[in-house]
N, C-alpha and C positions, 0 to 999 in steps of 0.2 A: 369734612365727609360729604357734607351737602353740596359743595361746590364740586367735588370729584363726581358725585352722582348725577349733578346736573349737566356736567360736561360729558359724562358717558351717555346721558340720554340724549344730548344734542348730537353727539358723534354717530349714534345709531341712525338718527334721522338723515343726517347728512350723507351718510353712505348710501342712501336711497337715490334713485333718479327721480326727476320732478314728477313724472308719470306715476311712479310707485307711491310717492308721498300723497298725491292727489287721490290715488284710489284707496290707499289705507285711511286717509282723513274722511273720505266719504262714508266708508264701511263703519269706522269708529263713531261717526256722528249719527249714522243710521241706528246703530245699536244703542247709543246714549239715549237718543230721542225717543226710541221705542220704549226703553226702560223708564224714562222720564214719565211717559204716559201711563205705564203700568203702576207706578209708584204713586202717582197722584191719587189713586184709589185707596192704597194703603195708608197714606196719611190723613185722608179725609174719611175713613171709615165711619168714625163716630158721628161726624156731620152728616153724612149720607143717611145713616141710621135714623138720626132724629129728624130728617127731612122726610123720609118715607115712613116715620112713626113705627119702626121695627126694631129689634134687638141688633146688636152687633153680629152674632152668629148667622142672621139672615143676610146681612150685607156681605159677610165673609164667603157666602155662596158665590158672590160676583168674582171673588179671587179664584174660587174653584172652577168657574166656567171658563175664565179666561185662561187658566193652566191647562184645563181638559181639552180645549179646542186646539191648542198649539200643535200637536202632533199632525192633525189635519193639514194645517198651514204649512208646516215643515215638509210634508209628503207633497202637496200640490205645488207649492213654489219651488221645492227642490226639483222636482219632475220638469217643471217648466224651465228652471236654469239649466238643466242637463240639455234640453232641447233647443232653448232659443237663446241661451247665454245667461251669465250671471248678472251683467250690468242692467239689461232692460227688465229683467225679472225683479231686481231690487229696486228699481225706480217705481215700478207697479206697486210693489210691496209698501214702500213708503207712503205713497199716496193712499193706499187702502187703510193702513192703520191710522193715519191722520184723519180720515173721513169718519171712521168708527169711533174715534175718541170724541170728535165734535158731536156725532149723533148721541153719545152717552150724555153729553151735556144738557142735551134737549129732551131727555127721556121723561115722560109725564107719570109714568108708574114704575114700580119696582120691576114687574114682569118685562117691561120693554128695556128698562135699564140692564136687566141680566141678559137679554137678547144681544143688545148692543155690546156687552162685555164679551159674550161669546164670540161674536164676529170679530171684535177687536182681537181676541185671542187667536183666531185664524191667521190674522195678518202679522200678529207678533211672532207666532210659530215660524213663519217662513223667513223672518229677517236675519236671525242668527246664523242658520246653515248656509244661506245664500251669501250673506255678508262675510262670514269667515272664510268660505271657499274662495271668493274673490280676492279678499285681502291677502290670505296666506298664500295663495297660488301666484300672487304678484311679487311675493318676497323671496329674498335669497334663503336657501335652506338653513344656512348657519344662523340666521337671525330670527327664525321662527319663534324660538322660545321667548325672546324679549317682546316681539310684537304680539305674541299671543297674550302675554300679560297685559299689554297696553290695551289691546282690543277687548279682551273681556272686562276691563275696567270701565269700559263704556257704559256697562250696565250699573257700575257703581256710580260713575258720574251723573247718570240719570237719576239714581235714587237721591244723590247729593243735591241735584237741581230741585227735585221735587220737595225734598225737605226744606231747602233754602226758601223756595217760594212760598211753602206752607208757613214757615216761620216768620217771614217778613211781610207777606201780602194778606194771608187769610185772616189774621186778626182784625184787618182793617175793612173786610168786606162784610156788609151788613144788608145786602140786598134781600128782596123777597120774590117768591115765585120762580121764574126761570133765571133770575139774577142772584140766587143765593150764592154764598161764598163758594161752595165746592163746584157749582156749575161754571162759574166764571174761570176757576181753575182748569177745568176740563176744556173749556174754549180756548184757553192758552194752549193747552196741549195739542191742539189741531195745527199749530204753527210749523211742525216739522215737515209739513207737505212742500214747504219752500226748498227743502233740501233737493228734492227731485230736480229742480232746474239746474242746481250745481252739478248733479250726476250727469245730466243729460250733456253738458258742455265739456266738463273737466275729467270725467272718469272714462278709462278705456276698459275694453273688455279683458278677462283673464287670458293671458298668453298660453296658459296650459289648456284651457277650454278651446281656444282657437287651434292650437295644435291638434287636439284630439278631434275637432270638428273637421278639419282638412283631412284627416286620416280617414274619418268616417266616409267622407265622400269619394275617397279613393277606394276603399273596401266595400262600399254599397252596404247590403244588408248583412254582410258577414260579421261586422262589429256587433250589431243588435242580437244575431243568433247567438254569438258567442257569450254575450253578457247573459242572455236568459239561461242558456245551458249550464252555466256554472253558478247560478244565483244561489243555489243550495249550499255551496261551499263557503259562502259568507255568512251563513246562519250563525256558527259559533261566535264569530265576532259581533255579529248583530245582537245576540242575546247578552253577550258579556257587556257590551256598551250600554245597553238599556238598563242592566242591573246597577252599573256604575253611575249612570246619570240619574237613576232613581235616589241612590244614596246621595249623590251631589246636590240635587235639587231640594231634597228633604232638609240637608244640612244648611243650604243657602236660605231657602224661603222660611225654614223653621227659626232662623235667628234674625230674620229681617221683617217679615209681613207684618206680624203682631207686636214688633218691639215698640213702636210709637203708642200703641194701645196699652201695652205693659207700663210705659212711662206715665202715661196719662192717668190709668187706673189704679196701678199698685202704687205708684209713688206721688200721685196727685200733681203732676206738673202741668203747668199751662202750655199752650202751643208755641210759644216763643222759645221755651227752655226744652221742649220736645224737639223742636226744629234744630237747636243748637246741638243737642246730642247726637241727633241723627246724623248731621253734618260732620261732627267730629268723627264719628263711627266711619262714615264713608271716605274721609281722608286717610284713616287707617286702612280701609278696604282697598282703596286705589294704590296706596304705597306697597300693601302687601301683594297685591297681583302683579304689579310691575316688578318688584323685587324677586319674588319667587318665580316669575315667569322667565326672567333673566338667569337666575340661578339653576334653573332646570337645565340649561344649555351645559353647565359644568357638572352638576350634580346628578342629572338624569331626571327625567319626567316622574317616574314612579317614586323615587326616594324623595323628591321635593313634595310631591303630593302627600305622602304619608306624614312627613315631619310637620307640614303646616297644619293639616287637619288635627293631628294629635296635640298640638300646641294650644288648640282651642279650649280644651278641657281645663286647663288650671285657670283660665280667664273667667269662668263662670261667677265665682263669688263677686268679682268687682262689677261685671257686666250685668247681673240681675239682681244682686242682693245688696248693692251699696246704698247708702241713705243720703248721699250729697250729690248735687250735680257735677262737680268736678270729678269724683271717683265714678260715677256712672259714665261720664264722658271718656274717661280712661279706659274704663271697662269696655265701652262699646269700641273705642279705637283699637284696642288689643285683640278683641274677639273678631272684629271684621278683617283685621290685617291677617289673622290666621285663616279665616274662613275663605275669604276671597283670595288669599294667598295661594291656597290650595287650587281654587277655581281658575286662577290666572294661567294655570298650566294647561287647562282643558282644551282651549281651541287647537293649540298645536298637537296635543296628545291624541285628541279625537279624530282630527284630519289625518295624522299620520297612521292611525290604526285603520282608517277607513279604507276599503277597496277603492282603487284608483277611478275605475269606471263610474262610481256612484258616489264621488266625494261631495257633491253638492246635495245629495240626498240623505246618505247615511249619517253624517254627524248631526245635522240639524234634526232628522227623524228620531233617532235614538235619544238625543237630548231632550226632546219634546215628548217622547213617550215616557221618559223618566219624569218629566213634569206631570204628565197624565196620572202615572201610578201614585205620584206623591201629591196630587192636586188637592185632596181633601185634608191635607195636613193642618192647614189654617183653621178649618171648620172643627177638626177633632181637637186641636189645641184648645180652642175657645170653648168647646163643650166639655172637655176633660177639666179645664180650670173651673167651669161653673159648677160641675158636679162635685169635685173633690175639695175645692177650696174657695167656693163663693165667688168665682170669677178672677181670683188672683192668679196670674199667669206665670210667676217666678219659677215655680217647681216644674211645672210642665215643659217650659221653654228650656230650662236647665238640663233636664233628662233628654230633651231633643238634641242638644249639643252632644251629650255623651254617646248616645245611640248613633248619631250621624257620623261622629269622627271615626268611632270604631268600624263602623260599616264601610267607609271609605277606605280606611287603612287596609282592611281585610281584603276588600274586592281589588283594590288597586294592586296589592302584593301578589295576588293570583294571576294577574295579567301580564302582557309582555309589554315591551317597548319598541318604538320605531324612530327613536330620535334622529333627526337629520337625513331621513330617508329621501333619496333622489326622486322627485316626483316626475321628472322628465321621463327617467327610465321606467318608473313604475307605470306610467300611462301607456307605455309601449308594450307592457306585459299584463293583460287583464287578469290572469290568474296566476298567483304565485304563491310561495310560502308566506308572504306577508299578509294573506287574507284569512287566516285563521288565528284564534286567540292561542 
């Protein structure tokens, strides 16, 4: 079975041209390294809190500010991508989040650290929408589901890298001042800036954007006026996607961001065991995203999302309430297989539902607005756990899974599906029946 899956994986990539492979690889790495930088914060929460002499809820505010500023980044970078192209915008984006990650490492006070994380959030918010548009616009329509799953799991690979680095390197870092362990980790997080050089020379612009740009030159102002005149017709889709992504981000972040803290505080595990469990969880997430993304081509986007989300609920006892490392690792694997399996369908589903003239803006902006609405979830989870169970997170995080899974199933079921939509045709029809929910 593993051999056949590996062959299928290879055949999908071999079906692409070298340009498509380079473009997809760069977009995947951009999202991976963006997530790596974000999750360095989540695995280091306890250490950062100790360094600044505050409680974990105070440092959880950094997660809030990162998530809260992401919609601004999605809007700004998305608009730049519509005007100047996906490729140059993504290059600037990668450099920006690397700079703000490095600045976080040298923050002398908690206030400055929070400002750095807010600025990082702006840069992080732009990456997903622009990268997804560039990657999926370069893909054949019939392969969007598979590559959607692979692309989204760049986020999981980033989490995996952060957990692996934390588990292997952090226990050996004993510096002081500006060289404390978490600061060194954040310095390493600035290395993604090197990806910009690869993108400069190996990645080509989205053919869909180039075609649309050529058409705009011919039409002059007509295209812009048409887009503004019909923008209100996009509102139902916009509101639906914000609601969907609020549920998805609450589900995903609610099972990931405080999970290392749950393992440390509730189960008394040391960093190496925490890192091991999070790595196993993310292997499950990666396999879930790729598998469910590919299956969505056969079973449909909506059906696959609903099935995967609901499968998370039976995993709760193993995931949060087990008493041994092997069982917690198994629970983490199965939980994230389901959670990120549902999320693996999202890049294709969201881009297919987005109006063609604003594909670089709509998916990323609605994704990050969902992040904004759910951005205080980590803080709420920590405070609820402190209030009702003395800081123990098991119950709060378990209810997060139940509520999140049911919300995703309900909202997804109420929406439509545009699997395999021809974007070349869609680009030529700015207003169509595809633009309402």
